[in-house]
N, C-alpha and C positions, 0 to 999 in steps of 0.2 A: 899236211896239217898234223900237228903234235896230237897225241892222245890226251883227252881232257879227263880230269877226275870226275867221278860220279857226282851228280848234282845233289845238294842238300837243301834244307829250308832256307838257309842263309842266301843260297842262289835265287830262290824264289823272291826273297825280299829285295835283293839287288835288281832283279828283273822288274819288280813293281815300280822301283825308282826310275828305271830307264823308260818304262811305259807311261809314266805319269804325264798327263797332258798330250799324249800321242795316241794311246788306245782309248776307246770308249769305256766308261764305267757303266756296264750294261745293267738293265733293270732286273729285278726279281719280281715275278708275277705270282699271284696266287689265284685259285679258282675254287669257288664254293662247290661247284659240281665234282671236281676232282677230289676235294676233301671229302665229300659225302660218299662217293663211290668207293673210296679207299678206307675211309674211317681214320685217315691220317691228316696231319697238317703239312701240306706239300708246298715247297718253295721251288719255283722254276727260275733257274738262272739263265736268262735269254741271251746267249752268245750269237744267236741269229740276228741281234741288233749290233753286233760288233762290226768294226770297219771290215769291209770286203764280205761281210755277212757270216763270219765264222770266227771261232776262238783261235784259229790258226795264225791270225795276225799277231797275237801276243808272242808266240814262240819265234815266229819268223823275224819279227822286228827285234826282239832281244837278241837273237843270233847275229843279225847284221850290225847291231849296235857295238858288238865286240870286235869288229873287223878293224885291222890296222890299215895304214895308208896304202900299202902294197895290195892288200886284199881288195880294198875299195876300188882301186884303179883297175884291177883285173876283173871284178865283177863276181857274181854268185851263179851257181848252177844247182838245180834240184830236180827231183822227179816227184810227180804227184798226180792223183786222179782229179784234182781240181781245187779244193780249198787251200792247201798249202801252196799250190802254184799261184793262186791269186795273192795269197798272203806274202809270198816272196816277192812277186812282181811289184805290189804296192809298196812294200818296205824298201825295195831297192830304188823305186822311183822317189820316195820320200828322202832316201839317203843320197840320191844322185849316182847310183851304180847301174851297170848293166845287168840284166838277169836273163838267164837261159833256163827254160823249163821243159823237161821231158814229160809228155802227157799221153795217156793211152788213147787209142783210136775211138773208143767208145766213151770218152769222157763226156759228161753233159755239155751241150753246145754253149749253154749260158756261162759255164765256168771257163771254157776255152776263150770265148769272146771277152770275158771280163779280164782274164789273164793278159790277153793281147791289148785290151784297152789300157791296162796299167803299164803297158810299154814292154812287157815280157815277150821274148822270143820263144815260140812254141815249137817243139819238135815232137812229132807224133811217132808212136810205137804201138806194136800190137802186144797188149798185155798177156795173151794167151800163148805167144810164141816167142817173145824177146824178153830179156831181163833188164828191167829199168835201171837197177843199181848199177849194172855193168855198163850200160850206156851212160849214165851219169858220171861214172868214174872215168870213162874214156874222155868225155868231153872236158872234164876238170883238168885232165892231164894235157890235153891238146891245146886247151885255150888258157891254161894257167889260172883258171877260176877256182874258187873255193866252193866245195860241194856241202850243202847243208841239207841233209835228209829230212824227210817229213816228220820223223818222230824220234829216231834214235840218236839224239845229240843232246848234251847236257844243257846247253843255253836254250834250245827248243823246249825241253821238258820244264825247265825252270819258268820260262815265259808262260807256258800253259797253266802252270800252277797258280799264277796270279788270279785266274778266274775264281778259284775257291777261296783265296784270301779275301777277295771282294765279297763273295757270297756270304762267308762266315761274319764279315764285318756288318753285312746287311741283315742278317738273321739271328746272329748269336750261335751258340753250340747246336749241333744237330745230332740225332741219334743214328740216322742213315744217310748215306751219300751215294746216289746213283750216277755213274759216269759211263759214257759210251766208250767202247774199246775197239780199236782197229790195230794200229802198231803199238799203242800203249803210252804215247806221249802225254796226252791229256790225263789219262788215268794215273800214271806215275807222278806227274806234277800235282795232281789234285790230292793224291795220297800223302805226298810230302807235306802240303799245306794242312790238310785235315789232321794229321798226326800231331802237328805242333799246336794248332789252334783249337781243335775240338777232339783231344785225345781219345774220348769214349765213343766217338762216332765210327761206325762200321762202313768201310768203303766197299762198294760193289760195282764190279765192271760188268758191262753188258754188251754182248757181241751179237751179230746175226747168226741165226741157226746154222746157215750153210758155211760160216767161216769160224768155227769155234776153236781156232788154234790156241787162243789164250787159255781158254777152259782146260783144254788137253795139256797145256804146258804146266798149268798149276798142279793138275792131277799127277803128272809125271815127275814133276820137280826138274824139268829141263825144257829148253825151247823146242817147241814141236813145229815143224814146217808142213804146210798143207798146199794143195793145188789152189790156184786163184778161184775163190768161191764165186758163184753166180748168185748175186743178191742185189736187190734194189738200193741197199745201203752202200753205194759206190765208195764213200769215204772211209768204210771200214772193211774194204776188201783186201786187206793186207794178208800176207801168207804166213807171217811169223812175227813174234815179238822181237824187240831189240836187245842187244847186249847191255845197254844201259837201262831200258825200261823193264825187262824181265826181273832183275833182282830187286827192284823197288816194289814191283807189283807182288812178287813172291813174299816179300817181307811185310808189307802194309796193307794189302787188300785182303778183305775177308773172303770173298768168293767171286766167281765169274759166272754169269747166267747168260742164256741166250733167248732171243726172240725170233719169231718168224717174220717173213715179209708181210703176211697178212696182218699180223699185229702191228706192224709198222704203219701200214695204210690206214688202219682203224685210228691209230694214235695221231697221224697227220690230219685225218678228218675231224677228230675232237679239237685239235688246236685251231683249225680253220673255222669250225662251226661255233664252238663254245668260247674260245678266247681270242678269236679274230686275228691270229697270227700265222705266218707261213713258217713251217719247220721242214727241212729236208728230211728224207728218209733216214739218213744216218743220224741226224740230229734228234730223232725220235727214239733212238735205242734205249736210252735210260728211262725215258718216260713210259715206253711201252712196257717195260718190265715191271714198273709200278702199277700202271693202270690195268694190266692184265693179271695182276695178283700173283706173279711168279714168285716173288718174295713177300712174306707177310709184312705189313707196314702199319696195321691198325694201332692207333694210340701213339704213333711216333711223330717226331719232327723229322721231316724228309727233305733233303736237298736233291734236286734233279738238275743235271746240266743238259740244256738244250744246245748242242754244239754248233749248229748252223742252219741257214735258211736258203742256201743256194740250190734251187731246183728250177729246171725248165718249166715254163707256164704250161706248155703243152703237155708235158709229163704230169705235172700236178693235176691238170684236169682229167687225164686218164686215171690217175690214182684215186681221185675223189668222185669221179662220175659214177 
C-alpha cells in the first residue's frame, strides 16, 4: 500500500461526509455533580453510545470507505485489543468485505465475541511474547489483504477527529479538551479538529500511569517505546505512538498526563452511579484526569471524550463491587 500523506483538518471534513448517516451522532451529557466537584462546565462526549460501543467505528469505517475494488475483494486485516477489532469487523460487514483480526489472548471476552458476531475472523496471539504488527503484516502479505492498523493511519486519524467536530458543533468553543491516549489516533484527530474549530482550546491527552509512553515521547521530542503495560485500560495498552500520530500530537497537544487504575475505577463508579451510563476503563481516562483534579479546570468550559463502553459485565461488577 502506498505511503499516504499526513492527515489535515480537510481530511476530517471528508471523513465526516463519509460517515454521515452511517455513524451515530453521539450525545453530549452534562452532570451537575461533576460540575460542582470540579467548578467547571463539563461536557461529556459519549462515544460509548457509538456503533459497536466506541469511537473506533469512525476511523475504521472511514478507512474502509477509501478502498478500491481490488482491496474490497481481498478484504482487510488488522490487530487490536478489542474496540478497533469490532470496528473493522462491523465496517467490513457493512461494506461486504472479509475481515481478519489479530487479538491478544487476554482481550475481554465481550470484545472477542462481538468481533466474531460482526463476522470477523479472530486470530489469537500472546501480547507479551508475540509482535502483533508483525503478525498483521504477514497475514496481509499471505492473503493479499490491506492492513489497517488501529491508530497510525491517516484515514483512521481523520475519522476519529469527527467526534470532536460533532462535540464542538454541540457545545461551541471550549477552553480545555481531554482525550484518552493509547496509540494516538483519537488524540491526533481530535487535535486537528480542535485547532481549526476552537483554536484557543488546549488539548490534553490522558494515558494510564503504567503506560506513559506518550508523556515520555513529548518530553524527549521523539517516539519512546515501552514494554506492554499492565493496566485495566486495555484499549490504551499501546507500547508507542505512531509515525503519523506523534508529529500531530507534538505540534498541537498542550500536555499528556496520567491516571491510575484506581482513579479509573472510581470514575467508572461515578458514571454508573450518578450518570447511569457504562463506560469502560479506557473510556474513563480523560474523565478521570478531570474528576481527580490532575489538571486545574475551575471556571473553564471543558470537553471530555468518553471513548467507549465495551466492558465484560463480570469485570464491571468486580470493578464496582
